[in-house]
LUMRO-50128 format. One record per residue (C-alpha): residue in one letter; residue number from 1; x, y, z; chain. Coordinates in Angstrom, 3 decimals. Example, Ala and Ser with C-alpha at 12.3 -4.5 7.8 and 13.67 -1.06 7.14 Angstrom:
2
PAFI   res     n          X          Y          Z   chain
PAFI     A     1     12.300     -4.500      7.800       A
PAFI     S     2     13.670     -1.060      7.140       A
END
This chain:
473
PAFI   res     n          X          Y          Z   chain
PAFI     X     1     -8.419     -9.913     54.335       A
PAFI     X     2     -8.376     -6.065     54.428       A
PAFI     X     3     -9.991     -4.397     51.353       A
PAFI     X     4     -7.980     -1.775     49.535       A
PAFI     X     5     -9.266      1.857     49.991       A
PAFI     X     6    -11.307      3.223     47.036       A
PAFI     X     7     -8.646      5.909     46.452       A
PAFI     X     8     -5.869      3.337     46.144       A
PAFI     X     9     -7.915      1.242     43.613       A
PAFI     X    10     -8.827      4.312     41.556       A
PAFI     X    11     -5.197      5.403     41.605       A
PAFI     X    12     -3.920      2.065     40.192       A
PAFI     X    13     -6.553      2.078     37.491       A
PAFI     X    14     -5.796      5.707     36.541       A
PAFI     X    15     -2.106      4.821     36.338       A
PAFI     X    16     -2.796      2.001     33.959       A
PAFI     X    17     -5.023      4.143     31.775       A
PAFI     X    18     -2.503      6.986     31.701       A
PAFI     X    19      0.198      4.533     30.642       A
PAFI     X    20     -2.060      3.277     27.790       A
PAFI     X    21     -2.874      6.821     26.701       A
PAFI     X    22      0.870      7.899     26.682       A
PAFI     X    23      1.771      4.843     24.694       A
PAFI     X    24     -1.075      5.349     22.116       A
PAFI     X    25     -0.233      9.042     21.724       A
PAFI     X    26      3.443      8.230     21.148       A
PAFI     X    27      2.571      5.617     18.601       A
PAFI     X    28      0.254      7.978     16.632       A
PAFI     X    29      3.033     10.628     16.631       A
PAFI     X    30      5.437      8.156     15.122       A
PAFI     X    31      2.803      7.189     12.572       A
PAFI     X    32      2.403     10.744     11.573       A
PAFI     X    33      6.216     11.115     10.991       A
PAFI     X    34      6.438      8.173      8.607       A
PAFI     X    35      9.142      8.934      6.146       A
PAFI     X    36      7.765     10.346      2.843       A
PAFI     X    37     10.270      8.227      0.961       A
PAFI     X    38      8.250      5.122      1.768       A
PAFI     X    39      5.421      6.409     -0.404       A
PAFI     X    40      7.865      7.158     -3.197       A
PAFI     X    41      9.231      3.581     -3.020       A
PAFI     X    42      5.682      2.326     -3.384       A
PAFI     X    43      5.050      4.500     -6.397       A
PAFI     X    44      8.283      3.194     -7.982       A
PAFI     X    45      7.081     -0.377     -7.271       A
PAFI     X    46      3.625      0.347     -8.848       A
PAFI     X    47      5.045      2.217    -11.800       A
PAFI     X    48      7.654     -0.359    -12.808       A
PAFI     X    49      5.402     -3.331    -12.021       A
PAFI     X    50      2.589     -1.988    -14.255       A
PAFI     X    51      5.017     -1.410    -17.125       A
PAFI     X    52      7.386     -4.267    -16.955       A
PAFI     X    53      5.051     -6.935    -18.548       A
PAFI     X    54      4.805     -4.613    -21.649       A
PAFI     X    55      8.600     -4.162    -21.953       A
PAFI     X    56      9.701     -6.726    -24.490       A
PAFI     X    57     13.358     -5.686    -24.606       A
PAFI     X    58     15.685     -6.324    -21.697       A
PAFI     X    59     17.925     -3.347    -22.463       A
PAFI     X    60     14.989     -1.067    -22.233       A
PAFI     X    61     13.865     -2.810    -19.085       A
PAFI     X    62     17.266     -2.269    -17.468       A
PAFI     X    63     17.272      1.422    -18.355       A
PAFI     X    64     13.837      2.003    -16.909       A
PAFI     X    65     14.692      0.143    -13.776       A
PAFI     X    66     17.742      2.342    -13.207       A
PAFI     X    67     15.816      5.529    -14.036       A
PAFI     X    68     12.897      4.680    -11.641       A
PAFI     X    69     15.135      3.703     -8.653       A
PAFI     X    70     17.405      6.735     -9.156       A
PAFI     X    71     14.371      9.003     -9.346       A
PAFI     X    72     12.828      7.561     -6.141       A
PAFI     X    73     15.911      7.166     -3.980       A
PAFI     X    74     18.117     10.012     -5.126       A
PAFI     X    75     21.244      7.733     -5.007       A
PAFI     X    76     24.676      8.980     -6.187       A
PAFI     X    77     24.712      6.125     -8.567       A
PAFI     X    78     22.281      3.407     -9.722       A
PAFI     X    79     23.541      0.811    -12.138       A
PAFI     X    80     22.489     -2.481    -13.679       A
PAFI     X    81     25.364     -4.784    -14.873       A
PAFI     X    82     24.573     -7.870    -16.941       A
PAFI     X    83     26.290    -11.109    -15.916       A
PAFI     X    84     27.289    -13.553    -18.683       A
PAFI     X    85     29.470    -16.522    -18.211       A
PAFI     X    86     30.708    -15.493    -14.881       A
PAFI     X    87     31.775    -11.988    -16.061       A
PAFI     X    88     30.324     -8.496    -15.918       A
PAFI     X    89     28.916     -7.338    -19.261       A
PAFI     X    90     27.015     -4.374    -20.525       A
PAFI     X    91     26.463     -1.664    -17.916       A
PAFI     X    92     23.343      0.614    -17.599       A
PAFI     X    93     24.182      3.764    -15.492       A
PAFI     X    94     21.879      6.308    -14.017       A
PAFI     X    95     24.019      9.139    -15.363       A
PAFI     X    96     26.533      9.331    -18.205       A
PAFI     X    97     28.932     11.330    -16.058       A
PAFI     X    98     30.078      8.120    -14.404       A
PAFI     X    99     32.781      6.150    -16.100       A
PAFI     X   100     31.963      2.567    -17.018       A
PAFI     X   101     34.011     -0.066    -15.218       A
PAFI     X   102     36.371     -2.636    -16.775       A
PAFI     X   103     35.054     -6.201    -17.188       A
PAFI     X   104     35.246     -8.080    -13.839       A
PAFI     X   105     35.468    -11.794    -13.688       A
PAFI     X   106     33.477    -13.268    -10.798       A
PAFI     X   107     34.764    -16.189     -8.834       A
PAFI     X   108     32.606    -19.278     -8.237       A
PAFI     X   109     32.204    -18.300     -4.558       A
PAFI     X   110     31.044    -14.747     -5.537       A
PAFI     X   111     28.443    -16.183     -7.962       A
PAFI     X   112     27.300    -18.595     -5.278       A
PAFI     X   113     26.817    -15.638     -2.846       A
PAFI     X   114     24.879    -13.675     -5.414       A
PAFI     X   115     22.716    -16.639     -6.341       A
PAFI     X   116     22.017    -17.579     -2.708       A
PAFI     X   117     21.101    -14.145     -1.305       A
PAFI     X   118     18.547    -11.559     -2.197       A
PAFI     X   119     20.912     -8.736     -1.312       A
PAFI     X   120     24.625     -8.107     -0.480       A
PAFI     X   121     25.280     -5.193      1.900       A
PAFI     X   122     28.237     -2.913      2.306       A
PAFI     X   123     30.190     -5.055      4.870       A
PAFI     X   124     30.066     -8.247      2.712       A
PAFI     X   125     30.983     -6.256     -0.422       A
PAFI     X   126     34.030     -4.785      1.148       A
PAFI     X   127     35.203     -8.299      2.238       A
PAFI     X   128     34.164    -10.558     -0.585       A
PAFI     X   129     33.910     -8.273     -3.578       A
PAFI     X   130     37.202     -6.414     -3.427       A
PAFI     X   131     37.629     -6.155     -7.211       A
PAFI     X   132     34.429     -4.059     -7.445       A
PAFI     X   133     34.722     -0.199     -7.412       A
PAFI     X   134     34.770      1.369     -3.906       A
PAFI     X   135     31.902      3.035     -2.059       A
PAFI     X   136     29.280      0.587     -3.247       A
PAFI     X   137     26.586      0.239     -0.511       A
PAFI     X   138     24.247     -2.360     -1.810       A
PAFI     X   139     24.080     -5.140     -4.532       A
PAFI     X   140     20.724     -6.736     -5.435       A
PAFI     X   141     20.955     -9.799     -7.676       A
PAFI     X   142     18.484    -10.123    -10.559       A
PAFI     X   143     18.069    -13.840    -10.600       A
PAFI     X   144     15.626    -16.656    -11.118       A
PAFI     X   145     16.291    -19.858     -9.254       A
PAFI     X   146     19.938    -20.680    -10.029       A
PAFI     X   147     20.307    -18.316    -13.074       A
PAFI     X   148     21.862    -14.963    -12.404       A
PAFI     X   149     21.000    -12.457    -15.154       A
PAFI     X   150     22.381     -9.215    -13.791       A
PAFI     X   151     23.076     -7.210    -10.580       A
PAFI     X   152     21.679     -3.956     -9.353       A
PAFI     X   153     24.305     -1.713     -7.815       A
PAFI     X   154     23.480      1.314     -5.580       A
PAFI     X   155     25.879      3.905     -4.261       A
PAFI     X   156     24.290      6.403     -1.864       A
PAFI     X   157     25.270     10.016     -1.193       A
PAFI     X   158     27.784     10.293      1.609       A
PAFI     X   159     25.268     12.093      3.906       A
PAFI     X   160     22.311      9.759      3.170       A
PAFI     X   161     22.449      6.171      4.306       A
PAFI     X   162     18.928      4.943      3.596       A
PAFI     X   163     19.196      1.262      3.153       A
PAFI     X   164     17.292     -0.085      6.055       A
PAFI     X   165     15.691     -3.551      6.057       A
PAFI     X   166     12.419     -2.187      4.711       A
PAFI     X   167     14.285     -0.409      1.856       A
PAFI     X   168     16.111     -3.614      0.911       A
PAFI     X   169     12.877     -5.593      0.995       A
PAFI     X   170     11.212     -3.219     -1.322       A
PAFI     X   171     14.196     -3.189     -3.715       A
PAFI     X   172     14.299     -6.988     -3.655       A
PAFI     X   173     10.553     -7.125     -4.656       A
PAFI     X   174     11.290     -4.851     -7.603       A
PAFI     X   175     14.304     -7.024     -8.572       A
PAFI     X   176     12.203    -10.215     -8.373       A
PAFI     X   177      9.547     -8.676    -10.575       A
PAFI     X   178     12.274     -7.489    -13.127       A
PAFI     X   179     13.791    -11.007    -13.120       A
PAFI     X   180     10.402    -12.473    -14.044       A
PAFI     X   181     10.055    -10.071    -16.948       A
PAFI     X   182     13.672    -10.677    -18.035       A
PAFI     X   183     13.086    -14.486    -18.095       A
PAFI     X   184      9.845    -13.945    -19.938       A
PAFI     X   185     11.605    -11.888    -22.682       A
PAFI     X   186     14.407    -14.463    -22.965       A
PAFI     X   187     11.741    -17.229    -23.433       A
PAFI     X   188     10.023    -15.109    -26.108       A
PAFI     X   189     13.345    -14.443    -27.941       A
PAFI     X   190     14.177    -18.181    -27.768       A
PAFI     X   191     10.798    -19.197    -29.136       A
PAFI     X   192     11.199    -16.691    -32.017       A
PAFI     X   193     14.625    -18.088    -32.782       A
PAFI     X   194     13.330    -21.615    -32.617       A
PAFI     X   195     10.411    -20.812    -34.952       A
PAFI     X   196     12.793    -19.314    -37.438       A
PAFI     X   197     15.387    -22.036    -37.416       A
PAFI     X   198     13.223    -25.136    -37.572       A
PAFI     X   199     12.521    -26.683    -40.880       A
PAFI     X   200      9.202    -28.135    -41.955       A
PAFI     X   201     10.403    -31.640    -41.393       A
PAFI     X   202     11.372    -30.839    -37.736       A
PAFI     X   203      8.158    -29.124    -36.845       A
PAFI     X   204      6.046    -32.198    -35.985       A
PAFI     X   205      8.653    -33.531    -33.581       A
PAFI     X   206     10.927    -30.910    -32.096       A
PAFI     X   207      8.999    -27.676    -32.678       A
PAFI     X   208      5.727    -28.640    -30.988       A
PAFI     X   209      7.498    -30.059    -27.922       A
PAFI     X   210      9.692    -26.972    -27.459       A
PAFI     X   211      6.711    -24.684    -27.843       A
PAFI     X   212      4.752    -26.653    -25.285       A
PAFI     X   213      7.603    -26.309    -22.790       A
PAFI     X   214      7.828    -22.593    -23.468       A
PAFI     X   215      4.073    -22.220    -22.984       A
PAFI     X   216      4.215    -24.039    -19.635       A
PAFI     X   217      7.043    -21.821    -18.521       A
PAFI     X   218      5.085    -18.680    -19.647       A
PAFI     X   219      2.012    -19.867    -17.750       A
PAFI     X   220      4.089    -20.250    -14.570       A
PAFI     X   221      5.500    -16.751    -15.124       A
PAFI     X   222      2.029    -15.293    -15.589       A
PAFI     X   223      0.949    -16.932    -12.317       A
PAFI     X   224      3.800    -15.380    -10.516       A
PAFI     X   225      3.180    -11.946    -11.983       A
PAFI     X   226     -0.451    -12.239    -11.014       A
PAFI     X   227      0.619    -12.939     -7.391       A
PAFI     X   228      2.874     -9.933     -7.548       A
PAFI     X   229      0.020     -7.805     -8.741       A
PAFI     X   230     -1.869     -8.781     -5.593       A
PAFI     X   231      1.007     -7.473     -3.490       A
PAFI     X   232      0.856     -4.231     -5.481       A
PAFI     X   233     -2.820     -3.683     -4.667       A
PAFI     X   234     -1.975     -4.202     -0.905       A
PAFI     X   235      0.962     -1.750     -1.243       A
PAFI     X   236     -1.309      0.763     -2.877       A
PAFI     X   237     -3.759      0.299     -0.003       A
PAFI     X   238     -1.026      0.977      2.555       A
PAFI     X   239      0.001      4.043      0.564       A
PAFI     X   240     -3.553      5.354      0.634       A
PAFI     X   241     -3.791      4.709      4.378       A
PAFI     X   242     -0.519      6.660      4.813       A
PAFI     X   243     -2.094      9.695      3.090       A
PAFI     X   244     -5.040      9.454      5.593       A
PAFI     X   245     -2.856      9.076      8.705       A
PAFI     X   246     -3.164     12.747      9.697       A
PAFI     X   247     -6.953     12.488      9.498       A
PAFI     X   248     -7.129      9.378     11.532       A
PAFI     X   249     -4.611     10.697     14.040       A
PAFI     X   250     -6.862     13.677     14.479       A
PAFI     X   251     -9.923     11.520     15.003       A
PAFI     X   252     -8.027      9.578     17.688       A
PAFI     X   253     -6.505     12.649     19.349       A
PAFI     X   254     -9.912     14.131     20.297       A
PAFI     X   255    -11.196     11.242     22.453       A
PAFI     X   256     -7.625     10.548     23.840       A
PAFI     X   257     -7.376     14.302     24.669       A
PAFI     X   258    -10.404     14.319     26.922       A
PAFI     X   259     -9.535     10.936     28.366       A
PAFI     X   260     -6.281     12.445     29.436       A
PAFI     X   261     -8.099     15.578     30.867       A
PAFI     X   262    -10.600     13.378     32.737       A
PAFI     X   263     -7.735     11.385     34.309       A
PAFI     X   264     -6.258     14.604     35.622       A
PAFI     X   265     -9.618     15.567     37.234       A
PAFI     X   266    -10.095     12.161     38.707       A
PAFI     X   267     -6.625     12.356     40.230       A
PAFI     X   268     -7.690     15.547     42.050       A
PAFI     X   269    -10.783     13.859     43.525       A
PAFI     X   270     -8.673     10.894     44.625       A
PAFI     X   271     -6.421     13.298     46.428       A
PAFI     X   272     -9.489     14.748     48.113       A
PAFI     X   273    -10.686     11.327     49.152       A
PAFI     X   274     -7.267     10.658     50.549       A
PAFI     X   275     -7.378     13.799     52.685       A
PAFI     X   276    -10.877     12.645     53.881       A
PAFI     X   277     -9.470      9.367     55.039       A
PAFI     X   278     -6.736     11.196     56.872       A
PAFI     X   279     -9.411     13.158     58.809       A
PAFI     X   280     -8.886     16.361     56.840       A
PAFI     X   281    -11.771     18.505     55.520       A
PAFI     X   282    -12.700     17.700     51.848       A
PAFI     X   283    -15.207     19.043     49.484       A
PAFI     X   284    -18.803     17.788     49.344       A
PAFI     X   285    -18.744     13.946     48.920       A
PAFI     X   286    -22.002     14.110     46.992       A
PAFI     X   287    -20.599     16.571     44.508       A
PAFI     X   288    -17.376     14.616     44.198       A
PAFI     X   289    -19.241     11.362     43.542       A
PAFI     X   290    -21.525     12.830     40.899       A
PAFI     X   291    -18.577     14.488     39.143       A
PAFI     X   292    -16.554     11.296     39.267       A
PAFI     X   293    -19.408      9.373     37.706       A
PAFI     X   294    -19.704     11.939     34.948       A
PAFI     X   295    -15.874     11.846     34.303       A
PAFI     X   296    -15.950      8.002     34.083       A
PAFI     X   297    -18.917      8.095     31.712       A
PAFI     X   298    -17.171     10.539     29.429       A
PAFI     X   299    -13.998      8.449     29.618       A
PAFI     X   300    -15.942      5.308     28.649       A
PAFI     X   301    -17.445      7.151     25.684       A
PAFI     X   302    -14.020      8.289     24.554       A
PAFI     X   303    -12.686      4.769     24.855       A
PAFI     X   304    -15.554      3.484     22.781       A
PAFI     X   305    -14.745      6.078     20.074       A
PAFI     X   306    -11.115      4.989     19.935       A
PAFI     X   307    -12.214      1.322     19.802       A
PAFI     X   308    -14.570      2.171     16.873       A
PAFI     X   309    -11.919      3.897     14.915       A
PAFI     X   310     -9.477      1.084     15.406       A
PAFI     X   311    -12.079     -1.506     14.442       A
PAFI     X   312    -12.909      0.396     11.263       A
PAFI     X   313     -9.248      0.490     10.351       A
PAFI     X   314     -9.122     -3.293     10.829       A
PAFI     X   315    -12.224     -3.853      8.607       A
PAFI     X   316    -10.771     -1.540      5.936       A
PAFI     X   317     -7.309     -3.117      5.828       A
PAFI     X   318     -8.493     -6.773      5.873       A
PAFI     X   319     -4.930     -7.912      5.114       A
PAFI     X   320     -5.921    -11.530      5.182       A
PAFI     X   321     -8.792    -11.181      2.701       A
PAFI     X   322     -7.228    -11.367     -0.730       A
PAFI     X   323     -9.427    -14.265     -1.770       A
PAFI     X   324    -13.167    -14.590     -2.489       A
PAFI     X   325    -15.196    -15.011      0.621       A
PAFI     X   326    -18.565    -13.909      2.027       A
PAFI     X   327    -18.724    -10.201      3.083       A
PAFI     X   328    -21.097     -7.287      3.640       A
PAFI     X   329    -20.298     -4.532      1.066       A
PAFI     X   330    -22.110     -2.029      3.222       A
PAFI     X   331    -19.876     -2.761      6.201       A
PAFI     X   332    -16.828     -2.221      3.775       A
PAFI     X   333    -18.295      1.099      2.549       A
PAFI     X   334    -18.926      2.389      6.122       A
PAFI     X   335    -15.551      1.457      7.423       A
PAFI     X   336    -14.015      3.230      4.402       A
PAFI     X   337    -16.190      6.363      4.874       A
PAFI     X   338    -15.033      6.613      8.514       A
PAFI     X   339    -11.460      6.823      7.261       A
PAFI     X   340    -12.180      9.838      5.019       A
PAFI     X   341    -14.554     11.780      7.364       A
PAFI     X   342    -11.705     14.242      8.159       A
PAFI     X   343    -11.229     14.816      4.324       A
PAFI     X   344    -14.981     15.655      4.072       A
PAFI     X   345    -14.795     18.413      6.667       A
PAFI     X   346    -17.881     20.643      7.044       A
PAFI     X   347    -18.166     21.647      3.316       A
PAFI     X   348    -18.936     18.196      1.795       A
PAFI     X   349    -22.125     16.394      2.659       A
PAFI     X   350    -22.230     12.594      2.234       A
PAFI     X   351    -25.576     10.869      1.469       A
PAFI     X   352    -26.038      7.093      1.722       A
PAFI     X   353    -28.849      5.112      0.178       A
PAFI     X   354    -28.289      1.383      0.628       A
PAFI     X   355    -30.511     -1.349     -0.691       A
PAFI     X   356    -31.097     -4.558      1.220       A
PAFI     X   357    -28.190     -6.674      0.033       A
PAFI     X   358    -27.117     -9.791      1.871       A
PAFI     X   359    -23.460    -10.806      2.148       A
PAFI     X   360    -21.997    -11.772     -1.213       A
PAFI     X   361    -18.964    -13.654     -2.412       A
PAFI     X   362    -16.179    -11.135     -3.098       A
PAFI     X   363    -12.705    -10.061     -2.207       A
PAFI     X   364    -13.618     -7.531      0.559       A
PAFI     X   365    -10.060     -6.169      1.123       A
PAFI     X   366     -9.703     -5.338     -2.619       A
PAFI     X   367    -13.220     -3.853     -2.866       A
PAFI     X   368    -12.409     -1.558      0.076       A
PAFI     X   369     -9.467     -0.232     -1.906       A
PAFI     X   370    -11.778      0.573     -4.833       A
PAFI     X   371    -14.229      2.318     -2.459       A
PAFI     X   372    -11.445      4.497     -1.046       A
PAFI     X   373    -10.165      5.461     -4.548       A
PAFI     X   374    -13.729      6.501     -5.574       A
PAFI     X   375    -14.317      8.589     -2.498       A
PAFI     X   376    -10.922     10.323     -2.595       A
PAFI     X   377    -11.406     11.194     -6.334       A
PAFI     X   378    -14.905     12.609     -5.520       A
PAFI     X   379    -13.523     14.731     -2.628       A
PAFI     X   380    -10.708     16.047     -4.741       A
PAFI     X   381    -13.144     16.971     -7.589       A
PAFI     X   382    -15.166     19.276     -5.312       A
PAFI     X   383    -14.046     22.772     -4.884       A
PAFI     X   384    -15.739     24.532     -1.881       A
PAFI     X   385    -19.241     23.134     -0.842       A
PAFI     X   386    -20.573     20.003     -2.474       A
PAFI     X   387    -22.164     16.628     -2.139       A
PAFI     X   388    -21.335     12.980     -2.559       A
PAFI     X   389    -23.973     10.383     -2.964       A
PAFI     X   390    -23.398      6.600     -2.426       A
PAFI     X   391    -26.163      4.127     -3.429       A
PAFI     X   392    -26.303      0.361     -3.817       A
PAFI     X   393    -28.846     -1.806     -5.663       A
PAFI     X   394    -29.382     -5.276     -7.087       A
PAFI     X   395    -30.297     -5.246    -10.777       A
PAFI     X   396    -30.844     -8.632    -12.514       A
PAFI     X   397    -27.804    -10.617    -11.576       A
PAFI     X   398    -25.620     -7.601    -10.772       A
PAFI     X   399    -24.802     -5.606     -7.695       A
PAFI     X   400    -24.473     -1.872     -8.543       A
PAFI     X   401    -22.558      0.523     -6.372       A
PAFI     X   402    -22.750      4.140     -7.427       A
PAFI     X   403    -20.476      7.023     -6.383       A
PAFI     X   404    -21.861     10.481     -7.541       A
PAFI     X   405    -20.493     13.918     -6.848       A
PAFI     X   406    -21.377     17.533     -7.893       A
PAFI     X   407    -17.808     18.501     -8.430       A
PAFI     X   408    -15.974     20.053    -11.390       A
PAFI     X   409    -16.480     16.945    -13.682       A
PAFI     X   410    -14.173     15.405    -16.315       A
PAFI     X   411    -13.661     16.836    -19.867       A
PAFI     X   412    -14.765     14.860    -22.903       A
PAFI     X   413    -11.109     14.656    -24.077       A
PAFI     X   414    -10.003     12.989    -20.772       A
PAFI     X   415    -13.004     10.733    -20.065       A
PAFI     X   416    -11.598      7.837    -22.174       A
PAFI     X   417     -8.178      8.091    -20.562       A
PAFI     X   418     -8.980      7.939    -16.890       A
PAFI     X   419     -8.455      4.191    -16.480       A
PAFI     X   420     -5.022      4.290    -18.207       A
PAFI     X   421     -2.045      3.727    -15.828       A
PAFI     X   422     -0.315      6.986    -14.764       A
PAFI     X   423     -2.934      9.219    -16.373       A
PAFI     X   424     -3.958     12.036    -13.892       A
PAFI     X   425     -5.203     15.619    -14.141       A
PAFI     X   426     -4.355     16.208    -10.474       A
PAFI     X   427     -1.503     18.557     -9.407       A
PAFI     X   428      1.887     16.978     -8.663       A
PAFI     X   429      1.870     15.272     -5.260       A
PAFI     X   430     -1.887     14.609     -5.230       A
PAFI     X   431     -1.923     11.371     -7.213       A
PAFI     X   432      0.135      8.884     -9.194       A
PAFI     X   433     -2.504      8.098    -11.815       A
PAFI     X   434     -2.797      4.493    -10.576       A
PAFI     X   435     -5.898      4.597     -8.439       A
PAFI     X   436     -8.508      4.223    -11.171       A
PAFI     X   437     -6.246      1.736    -13.125       A
PAFI     X   438     -5.910     -0.537    -10.086       A
PAFI     X   439     -9.609     -0.172     -9.289       A
PAFI     X   440    -10.489     -1.251    -12.881       A
PAFI     X   441     -8.297     -4.263    -12.587       A
PAFI     X   442     -9.906     -5.305     -9.216       A
PAFI     X   443    -13.484     -5.000    -10.606       A
PAFI     X   444    -12.461     -6.890    -13.705       A
PAFI     X   445    -11.035     -9.664    -11.491       A
PAFI     X   446    -14.493     -9.786     -9.934       A
PAFI     X   447    -16.009    -10.324    -13.413       A
PAFI     X   448    -17.545     -6.813    -13.278       A
PAFI     X   449    -17.246     -3.413    -14.880       A
PAFI     X   450    -16.886      0.273    -14.047       A
PAFI     X   451    -18.791      2.878    -16.074       A
PAFI     X   452    -18.459      6.692    -15.850       A
PAFI     X   453    -20.608      9.524    -16.736       A
PAFI     X   454    -19.453     13.139    -16.297       A
PAFI     X   455    -20.172     16.644    -17.342       A
PAFI     X   456    -18.007     19.680    -16.794       A
PAFI     X   457    -19.068     21.876    -13.817       A
PAFI     X   458    -21.913     19.439    -13.070       A
PAFI     X   459    -20.263     16.382    -11.687       A
PAFI     X   460    -19.308     12.726    -12.145       A
PAFI     X   461    -20.915      9.407    -11.506       A
PAFI     X   462    -19.010      6.080    -11.318       A
PAFI     X   463    -21.133      2.966    -11.494       A
PAFI     X   464    -19.509     -0.307    -10.315       A
PAFI     X   465    -21.227     -3.484    -11.339       A
PAFI     X   466    -20.136     -6.916    -10.059       A
PAFI     X   467    -21.825    -10.287    -10.387       A
PAFI     X   468    -24.389    -10.930     -7.674       A
PAFI     X   469    -23.074    -14.008     -5.926       A
PAFI     X   470    -25.177    -14.676     -2.783       A
PAFI     X   471    -23.401    -15.847      0.391       A
PAFI     X   472    -21.856    -19.278     -0.127       A
PAFI     X   473    -22.917    -21.685      2.605       A
END
């Protein structure tokens, strides 16, 4: 069988590589253009979810829900309407300029639709909820199992139709969390009423049984809220990754750029080889061969760099690692550092001093989020040139991970507030005040602690201590 000419084989390979490069470049361009509203949605999710367990009054909860969603989405109208006995009840509007609607009686079919679906979109509203006011774009039920507590109604501006499937999923998550808190508050109110109404003679029989039932229900609610908190951590991680997209895209663009340039040069040499096969005079074959070898070597190095960046992104995200398992914390640190190299630039020097620590039992994906929060805070604290030191050690039965910087430091009046949700000294747009709060929760879930020492104009040191649990065989 006749072998293909070298030029034809190289041509096919170059075509494949060029196709991959064009696809990758297009993908990264789309990634850079991710809608900023997605990050706002996540902030709403974080903010409301952190607060809802502390809101003991459902009216206050409804008002905060309306305010947060209106602030994030910029809708024309956001409204929560209570549902009682198949009728609309009290209404909580995003603005007092809107007139409240008359009471609407829902049919059994309408209640069934709301109970069976996580959302009702504009088309179905127009056909099956005709007694509702016009121009409603989306209805999100606030429900638990078969119990419908309220409905969230959204009406967008005429020139802004933003309710894509991802938007609806995020709003549904918020509604589910709110429903958990609503049911929790109702159980608490019922328990208080039960405690007040029962007489001493009833306590031994009825009171204890009722309280046990309420406690079981509260435990189930707590478990669900804990699972939701895990989703919040992952959402915060994706938000952090979104902030780093530009840097990662730049890191990928360099090797992809000279890969593309090398492919262009290789195409020229292939054309020369084709001319040689046709009997035409070509340039020195020895020179072409050496140059081709060099271009291929550089292309392989560029491909390895792209592979390394993608592998570090995978190690950082670890979407499937929200449970305790064996992991190397140094690998997590290194993959996280790779993501913030662009943020360091030439002005900040990073120093690593790792002890010999074997793999330990931990939640690696969650720890990576803590590492990222620590590093970003250190970078933002340094104005001009500076240094960041990362060190690890085993002390007694603890693993210590230290993050030290020589930045501007934290004032005494703020040092005790830094782990509070939403507290931040950063300018608007640079932080939500949730990074350290979430980090504290993650380390606490590991049975550990975070300590901070800081001095103005000198720097800050965060020391993370988690129990040393050697690799479980």
